[in-house]
N, C-alpha and C positions, 0 to 999 in steps of 0.2 A: 542432223543431216545423213540420209541414207544414200548408200552408193549401190548400184548394181551388183549383185552377185557375179556377174560374170565379169567386172572389172575388177573387181576384189580377185577374182580366181583368176586374173592374167596378172596382176600385178605380185601374189604367190607364187606363179611361176617364174616370171621374172627374177624373183629373188632366188629361185632355186636354182635356176641356171646360171647368174652372178656367182651363186656360192660355187656350182659345180665349175665353173671357170677359176676363182680362185685357187680352190684345191686343185685344180689340174697342175696349174702354174706351179704350187709348192710340191706336184708329185715329180715336175719333170726338174726341177729346181734343187730339192734336196733328197739325196740317198736315204734309203730305208733300211730300216733295222730286217733282221729274218722275220720277225712277226709282223712286218706291216708297218709298224709304226715310225715315225719320221727320226733318221738320225742326225741330232742338231751335234753330236760328238764330234762330228768330220769339220766343223764351222764353217758351213756353206756359204758363200759371197754372194750375196743378193743384192740386187740394185734397189736401193730404199726407196727410191722414188716410185718403181713400179710396183713395189710393196705396197705402199700408202695408196697409192692410183686404184689401185684393185681392192684392196680393203674398205676403203672409202666410197667404191660403187657398191660394195655389201652393204657396208653400213648404212646408207643414204637410205638405198630399196628397203632395208629392216624397217627402218625407222618411216619412213613413207608406208609401209604396208602397218606398222603399230597405229600411227595417225587414224588411217582408214578404218581400221577394226575399230579405234575408239573410238570414231565417230558413228560410225554404222551401229555397233552394239550400246553407245552410251556410257562407255568404262571409264570415263572421266568424271562422271557426276556423281555427286555422294548425297 
């Protein structure tokens, strides 16, 4: 099964946007070290459900795009 280039491009853009939202959430809720990395030593308290929901969106979109690319480029055939 082949998918149109624009469809795959849009799905990839959606993945990028979801990823950006996920990291924006982390940036807002976790302090940073001087080098810009996350400072987990301060033991930030995050809502586990919210973290999971955001990660699940990211993971779902990544798996969806992976399947599209696999089908389009026949990556699953041996």
